[in-house]
C-alpha positions as CSV (number, residue, x, y, z in Angstrom):
1,M,-57.6,10.8,-15.0
2,A,-57.4,11.7,-11.4
3,V,-60.3,11.4,-9.0
4,N,-61.5,14.2,-6.5
5,T,-62.2,12.7,-3.3
6,S,-62.1,13.7,0.3
7,A,-62.8,12.7,3.8
8,Q,-66.6,13.4,3.3
9,S,-67.3,12.1,0.1
10,P,-65.1,8.5,-0.1
11,L,-65.2,6.5,-3.2
12,P,-67.4,2.7,-2.6
13,V,-65.0,-0.1,-3.1
14,G,-66.8,-0.8,-5.9
15,E,-66.6,2.2,-8.2
16,V,-62.7,2.2,-7.5
17,S,-62.3,-1.5,-8.8
18,R,-64.1,-0.1,-11.9
19,L,-62.7,3.1,-12.5
20,I,-58.9,0.7,-12.0
21,G,-60.4,-1.8,-14.7
22,G,-61.5,1.2,-17.3
23,W,-57.9,2.6,-16.6
24,I,-56.4,-1.1,-17.3
25,D,-58.9,-1.3,-20.4
26,R,-57.6,1.4,-21.9
27,L,-53.5,0.4,-21.7
28,G,-53.9,-2.2,-24.7
29,A,-52.2,-5.4,-25.1
30,V,-48.7,-5.7,-24.5
31,W,-45.5,-7.9,-25.2
32,V,-44.5,-9.3,-21.4
33,E,-41.0,-11.1,-20.6
34,G,-40.9,-13.4,-17.7
35,Q,-40.5,-16.4,-16.2
36,I,-43.1,-19.5,-15.4
37,T,-43.3,-20.4,-12.0
38,Q,-46.8,-21.9,-11.5
39,L,-48.5,-23.8,-14.3
40,S,-51.5,-25.2,-14.2
41,R,-53.1,-27.7,-16.7
42,R,-56.3,-29.4,-15.5
43,P,-57.5,-31.7,-17.5
44,G,-60.5,-31.4,-19.8
45,A,-60.2,-27.3,-19.3
46,G,-60.4,-25.3,-21.6
47,V,-58.2,-22.5,-19.7
48,V,-54.1,-22.9,-18.8
49,F,-53.1,-20.9,-15.5
50,L,-49.3,-20.1,-15.1
51,T,-47.8,-17.6,-13.5
52,L,-44.5,-14.9,-14.8
53,R,-42.3,-13.7,-12.2
54,D,-39.5,-11.1,-13.0
55,P,-36.7,-12.8,-12.2
56,S,-34.6,-9.7,-10.7
57,Y,-37.5,-8.4,-8.5
58,D,-39.4,-10.2,-6.6
59,I,-42.9,-9.2,-8.4
60,S,-45.3,-12.1,-10.1
61,V,-48.5,-11.6,-12.1
62,G,-50.9,-13.8,-13.3
63,V,-51.2,-15.1,-16.6
64,T,-54.5,-16.9,-18.0
65,C,-55.1,-18.4,-21.8
66,Y,-56.8,-20.7,-24.2
67,R,-55.6,-24.1,-24.0
68,Q,-55.0,-24.0,-28.0
69,V,-53.0,-21.1,-26.9
70,F,-50.9,-23.1,-24.3
71,D,-50.8,-26.2,-26.8
72,A,-48.6,-24.3,-29.7
73,V,-45.9,-24.4,-26.7
74,A,-46.5,-26.8,-24.7
75,D,-43.9,-28.8,-25.7
76,V,-41.0,-26.7,-24.9
77,V,-42.3,-24.8,-22.3
78,S,-42.4,-25.5,-18.6
79,E,-42.1,-24.3,-15.0
80,G,-38.9,-22.3,-14.9
81,A,-38.8,-21.6,-18.7
82,R,-38.9,-17.9,-19.8
83,V,-41.0,-17.0,-22.2
84,I,-42.4,-13.8,-24.2
85,V,-46.2,-13.3,-23.5
86,H,-48.4,-11.2,-25.5
87,A,-51.2,-10.4,-23.6
88,K,-53.6,-7.7,-22.6
89,P,-54.4,-6.6,-19.0
90,E,-57.4,-7.5,-17.3
91,W,-59.1,-6.1,-13.9
92,Y,-61.1,-8.9,-11.9
93,A,-63.1,-6.7,-10.1
94,P,-65.3,-8.7,-7.7
95,R,-61.3,-10.0,-6.1
96,G,-59.7,-6.2,-7.2
97,Q,-57.1,-8.6,-8.8
98,L,-54.6,-7.6,-11.8
99,S,-54.0,-10.9,-14.5
100,L,-52.4,-11.0,-17.9
101,R,-55.1,-12.7,-21.0
102,A,-52.7,-14.0,-23.4
103,A,-53.5,-14.2,-26.8
104,E,-49.7,-15.5,-27.9
105,I,-46.5,-17.2,-25.7
106,R,-43.8,-17.2,-27.1
107,P,-40.5,-19.3,-26.0
108,V,-37.4,-17.5,-25.6
109,G,-34.3,-19.9,-27.1
110,V,-31.0,-20.2,-25.8
111,G,-29.1,-18.1,-28.6
112,E,-31.2,-15.0,-27.8
113,L,-30.9,-15.5,-24.3
114,L,-26.7,-15.1,-25.2
115,A,-27.6,-12.6,-27.4
116,R,-28.9,-11.0,-24.5
117,L,-26.1,-11.4,-22.3
118,E,-23.6,-9.8,-24.6
119,Q,-25.5,-7.2,-25.2
120,L,-25.7,-7.0,-20.9
121,K,-21.6,-7.5,-20.7
122,K,-21.1,-5.0,-23.4
123,S,-23.4,-2.9,-21.2
124,L,-21.4,-3.0,-18.1
125,A,-18.2,-3.4,-19.8
126,A,-18.2,0.6,-20.9
127,E,-19.5,1.2,-17.3
128,G,-16.3,0.0,-16.2
129,L,-17.8,-2.7,-14.0
130,F,-15.2,-5.3,-15.4
131,A,-12.2,-2.9,-15.4
132,P,-9.3,-4.5,-13.5
133,E,-8.5,-1.6,-11.4
134,R,-11.8,-2.4,-9.8
135,K,-10.6,-5.5,-8.0
136,K,-9.5,-5.9,-4.6
137,P,-7.2,-8.1,-3.5
138,L,-7.9,-11.0,-1.4
139,P,-6.9,-11.1,2.4
140,F,-3.8,-13.5,3.1
141,L,-4.9,-15.8,5.6
142,P,-9.5,-15.1,6.1
143,Q,-9.8,-15.4,9.6
144,L,-14.0,-15.2,8.6
145,I,-15.2,-16.5,4.8
146,G,-18.9,-15.9,3.7
147,L,-20.1,-18.5,1.3
148,V,-23.5,-18.3,-0.5
149,C,-24.6,-21.2,-2.1
150,G,-27.1,-24.0,-2.1
151,R,-28.5,-25.8,0.8
152,A,-26.8,-28.9,1.4
153,S,-25.5,-29.0,-2.3
154,A,-22.2,-30.4,-3.4
155,A,-21.0,-26.8,-4.0
156,E,-20.8,-26.0,-0.4
157,R,-19.4,-29.6,0.4
158,D,-16.5,-28.8,-1.6
159,V,-15.9,-25.4,-0.6
160,L,-16.0,-26.6,3.2
161,E,-14.4,-30.0,3.4
162,N,-11.3,-28.6,0.8
163,A,-11.0,-24.7,3.0
164,R,-11.0,-26.7,6.4
165,H,-8.8,-29.9,4.9
166,R,-6.3,-26.6,4.0
167,W,-6.7,-24.6,7.0
168,P,-8.4,-26.5,9.8
169,A,-9.4,-22.8,11.7
170,V,-11.2,-20.7,9.1
171,R,-14.6,-20.3,9.9
172,F,-17.6,-20.0,7.7
173,E,-20.9,-17.7,7.4
174,V,-23.3,-19.5,5.1
175,R,-25.9,-18.3,3.1
176,N,-27.8,-21.2,2.1
177,V,-30.1,-20.1,-1.3
178,A,-31.7,-20.9,-3.8
179,V,-29.3,-21.2,-7.0
180,Q,-31.5,-21.8,-9.8
181,G,-35.1,-20.7,-10.7
182,V,-37.4,-17.4,-10.4
183,H,-35.7,-17.1,-6.4
184,A,-32.4,-17.4,-7.1
185,V,-31.5,-13.7,-8.4
186,P,-33.1,-12.0,-5.1
187,Q,-31.7,-14.7,-2.9
188,V,-28.8,-14.6,-3.8
189,T,-28.5,-10.9,-4.1
190,Q,-29.8,-10.7,-0.5
191,A,-27.2,-13.0,1.0
192,V,-24.0,-11.4,-1.1
193,K,-25.3,-8.0,1.2
194,E,-26.1,-9.4,4.2
195,L,-22.7,-10.6,4.4
196,D,-21.0,-7.5,3.1
197,A,-22.6,-5.5,5.9
198,L,-20.7,-7.6,8.4
199,D,-17.6,-6.0,9.3
200,E,-16.2,-9.6,10.2
201,V,-16.6,-11.2,7.2
202,D,-13.3,-10.9,5.0
203,V,-14.4,-12.5,2.1
204,I,-17.3,-13.5,-0.3
205,I,-17.5,-16.6,-2.2
206,V,-20.7,-17.6,-4.1
207,A,-20.5,-21.1,-5.3
208,R,-23.1,-23.4,-7.8
209,G,-22.1,-26.2,-9.5
210,G,-22.8,-26.8,-13.5
211,G,-26.0,-26.6,-15.0
212,S,-27.6,-25.7,-18.4
213,V,-27.3,-22.1,-19.6
214,E,-30.7,-21.3,-18.1
215,D,-29.5,-22.9,-14.9
216,L,-26.9,-20.2,-14.8
217,L,-29.1,-17.3,-15.7
218,P,-29.7,-16.0,-12.2
219,F,-25.8,-15.7,-11.7
220,S,-25.7,-13.1,-15.2
221,D,-28.6,-11.1,-13.8
222,E,-27.6,-7.3,-13.6
223,Q,-28.9,-6.8,-10.6
224,L,-26.5,-8.8,-8.6
225,V,-23.9,-7.8,-11.1
226,R,-24.4,-4.1,-10.0
227,T,-24.7,-5.8,-6.1
228,V,-21.5,-7.4,-6.3
229,A,-20.0,-4.5,-8.2
230,D,-20.8,-2.1,-4.9
231,C,-19.5,-4.4,-2.2
232,R,-16.7,-3.1,-0.2
233,T,-15.9,-7.1,0.8
234,P,-13.6,-9.0,-2.0
235,V,-16.2,-11.2,-4.0
236,V,-15.2,-14.6,-5.4
237,S,-17.0,-16.2,-7.7
238,A,-17.3,-20.1,-8.1
239,I,-19.9,-20.7,-10.9
240,G,-20.3,-24.0,-12.5
241,H,-17.2,-25.3,-14.3
242,E,-14.4,-24.1,-16.7
243,P,-16.7,-24.1,-20.0
244,D,-19.7,-21.9,-17.8
245,N,-19.6,-18.2,-17.8
246,P,-21.5,-15.7,-16.1
247,L,-21.1,-12.3,-15.8
248,L,-20.4,-12.6,-12.3
249,D,-17.0,-14.1,-13.5
250,H,-16.3,-11.3,-14.8
251,V,-17.6,-8.6,-12.2
252,A,-16.0,-10.8,-9.2
253,D,-12.7,-9.9,-7.6
254,L,-11.4,-13.1,-8.5
255,R,-13.0,-15.6,-10.5
256,A,-12.6,-19.6,-9.8
257,S,-13.5,-22.4,-12.3
258,T,-15.1,-24.8,-9.7
259,P,-15.8,-24.4,-6.0
260,T,-13.2,-26.5,-4.8
261,D,-10.7,-23.8,-6.9
262,A,-12.5,-21.1,-5.1
263,A,-11.7,-23.0,-1.3
264,K,-7.8,-23.4,-2.9
265,K,-7.7,-19.8,-3.9
266,V,-9.2,-18.2,-0.9
267,V,-8.0,-20.1,1.6
268,P,-4.0,-21.1,2.0
269,D,-2.7,-24.5,2.8
270,V,-1.5,-24.9,5.9
271,G,1.3,-27.8,5.5
272,E,2.4,-25.4,2.4
273,E,2.6,-22.1,4.3
274,L,4.6,-24.8,7.1
275,Q,7.1,-25.5,4.4
276,R,7.3,-21.9,3.4
277,V,8.0,-20.5,6.5
278,Q,10.6,-23.8,7.9
279,A,12.4,-22.8,3.9
280,L,12.1,-19.5,5.4
281,R,13.6,-19.9,8.6
282,D,16.1,-22.3,7.1
283,R,17.6,-19.7,5.0
284,A,17.7,-17.1,7.8
285,R,19.8,-19.2,9.6
286,R,21.9,-19.8,6.7
287,C,22.3,-16.3,6.1
288,V,23.4,-15.8,9.9
289,R,25.4,-18.4,9.5
290,A,27.0,-17.0,6.9
291,F,27.1,-13.6,8.0
292,V,28.7,-14.8,11.2
293,E,31.3,-16.9,9.5
294,R,32.3,-13.9,7.5
295,E,32.4,-11.5,10.1
296,E,34.7,-14.7,12.1
297,R,36.7,-14.6,8.9
298,G,37.6,-10.7,8.8
299,L,38.3,-11.0,12.6
300,A,41.1,-13.5,12.1
301,H,42.4,-11.6,9.3
302,A,42.2,-8.5,11.3
303,L,44.0,-10.4,14.6
304,A,46.5,-11.6,12.4
305,R,47.5,-8.5,11.3
306,P,51.4,-7.6,13.0
307,S,49.7,-4.4,14.4
308,M,47.2,-7.0,16.4
309,E,49.8,-9.3,17.1
310,D,52.4,-7.5,18.9
311,P,50.5,-4.0,19.6
312,H,54.0,-2.7,21.8
313,R,56.6,-3.3,18.1
314,M,55.0,-0.3,17.0
315,V,55.4,2.1,19.7
316,D,58.9,0.0,20.3
317,E,59.8,1.1,16.9
318,R,58.7,4.7,17.2
319,A,60.5,5.1,20.9
320,D,63.5,4.2,19.4
321,Q,63.3,6.4,16.1
322,I,61.7,9.2,18.6
323,A,64.9,8.6,21.2
324,A,66.9,8.6,18.0
325,L,65.7,12.2,16.8
326,A,65.7,13.6,20.6
327,D,69.6,13.0,20.5
328,R,70.1,14.3,17.4
329,S,67.8,17.6,17.8
330,R,69.7,17.5,21.4
331,R,73.1,17.5,19.3
332,T,72.4,19.5,16.8
333,L,71.2,22.6,19.4
334,R,73.7,21.8,21.6
335,H,76.1,23.0,18.4
336,L,73.8,25.8,17.8
337,L,74.5,26.5,21.3
338,D,78.0,26.4,21.2
339,R,78.7,28.3,18.1
340,A,76.6,31.1,19.5
341,E,78.6,31.3,22.9
342,S,81.6,31.4,20.7
343,E,80.5,33.9,18.9
344,L,79.0,35.9,21.7
345,A,82.2,35.9,23.2
346,H,84.3,37.0,20.2
347,T,81.8,39.9,19.6
348,H,81.7,40.7,23.4
349,A,85.7,40.8,22.9
350,R,85.5,43.3,20.3
351,V,82.9,45.5,21.8
352,V,84.7,45.3,25.1
353,A,88.3,46.3,23.4
354,L,86.4,49.4,21.1
355,S,84.5,50.7,24.6
356,P,85.7,53.9,26.1
357,A,85.7,52.3,29.3
358,A,89.0,50.5,27.9
359,T,90.7,54.0,26.0
360,L,90.4,55.4,29.3
361,R,92.2,52.5,31.1
362,R,95.3,52.6,28.7
363,G,95.4,56.1,30.5
364,Y,93.1,58.0,28.5
365,A,90.5,60.9,30.0
366,V,87.1,62.8,28.8
367,L,87.1,66.0,29.6
368,Q,83.5,68.1,30.7
369,K,82.2,71.0,31.0
370,A,80.0,71.5,33.8
371,D,76.7,71.0,31.4
372,G,78.3,67.7,30.2
373,H,79.2,68.4,26.7
374,V,82.2,66.8,25.9
375,V,85.7,69.0,24.6
376,R,86.7,67.6,21.3
377,S,89.3,71.2,20.2
378,P,90.8,73.6,22.6
379,Q,88.8,76.3,21.5
380,E,85.6,74.7,23.2
381,A,87.6,75.6,26.5
382,S,88.2,79.3,28.0
383,E,90.7,80.1,29.3
384,G,90.2,79.6,33.6
385,E,87.2,77.0,32.6
386,A,87.2,74.2,35.2
387,L,87.1,71.4,33.7
388,R,85.6,67.4,34.9
389,A,88.0,64.9,33.8
390,R,86.8,61.7,33.4
391,V,89.0,58.5,34.0
392,A,89.3,54.9,34.1
393,E,89.4,54.6,38.1
394,G,87.0,58.0,37.9
395,E,87.0,61.5,38.1
396,F,88.7,64.9,39.1
397,T,88.5,68.5,38.2
398,V,90.8,70.7,36.3
399,R,91.0,74.3,35.5
400,V,92.2,75.9,32.3
401,E,95.2,77.9,32.2
402,D,96.8,78.1,28.6
403,R,95.5,76.6,25.6
404,A,97.6,75.7,23.2
405,G,97.8,77.5,20.3
406,N,97.5,80.7,21.4
């Protein structure tokens, strides 16, 4: 229920604490799951104090229980264990502190944990977080590698030594975090976010050695899995050994069986690359040499052709043919001209023989009237009419005195 207050009528601290206690009392008993981070069992004390923490978030709450409640599970519960507690929230008004009064504690068994992980795996897979098309390719030669691992751990040593042995110039941005326990999830998640925010980091490796199912639980946490899924930088999971298979392996862009395997998959071997470069150079050299030799053979074959050995030979052969054709053309043309000249002379002689001038030279004359009309009949001329007579050597005038046939 809301409380009406103002700056003029504030509530005392004690009243606020009392109201909070009343609200919490109305909550009733609840079942709570978490991980025990602190455990205090004083000899002779009738109450056991422990701290229950949510491994996915930085949230803890104190729990108290009677010794007989804890003794029922004391053999299987210790710090770091996951438990389910049936407790009633209590508010300690003098300190303003919330705690849980446990009436029953149940350890979370491995089988139950695995069943929950399998259910979470199916849920995340249905969202598409494990889909192959989401996987990002790793760079061929990363300049800066982000490494998330335990401080001074064997996993860190394996990754650094193997990577630098393969490529001495490789650089690392290391984030040392807790890789098990209650602080593992928030620290690993924060380290991944920090490395993903660095533009110069080309790939991120999350590495840890092998361990029990409980030890590897942080790497199956939903919050961490979603953080890795949202990374723009490729992430390599190198958790545990071959049988270990946390959910981080499924969401990562590449899974390595061990930290050493991660170094081998992320960093190329300089010796192998030099051998590959040398092999490519040898192959290129052979290809170029084969190409040059093939072209040389082609050139030699072309030079061996008659047209290339004696280029003027074809011209000389064609010159003889042209000269023969020219002589033949000249003879043909001369023959045609001679025949045409003979025909022309013959035609000319016929024309001359048949021309009026030739007739006149044989003594004939042509009579014409004054208007130039040729007189062909005596009837065409009148008596006393002057006519012009044309002969071979010229012309003269004649007069008609008598027409024959009158």
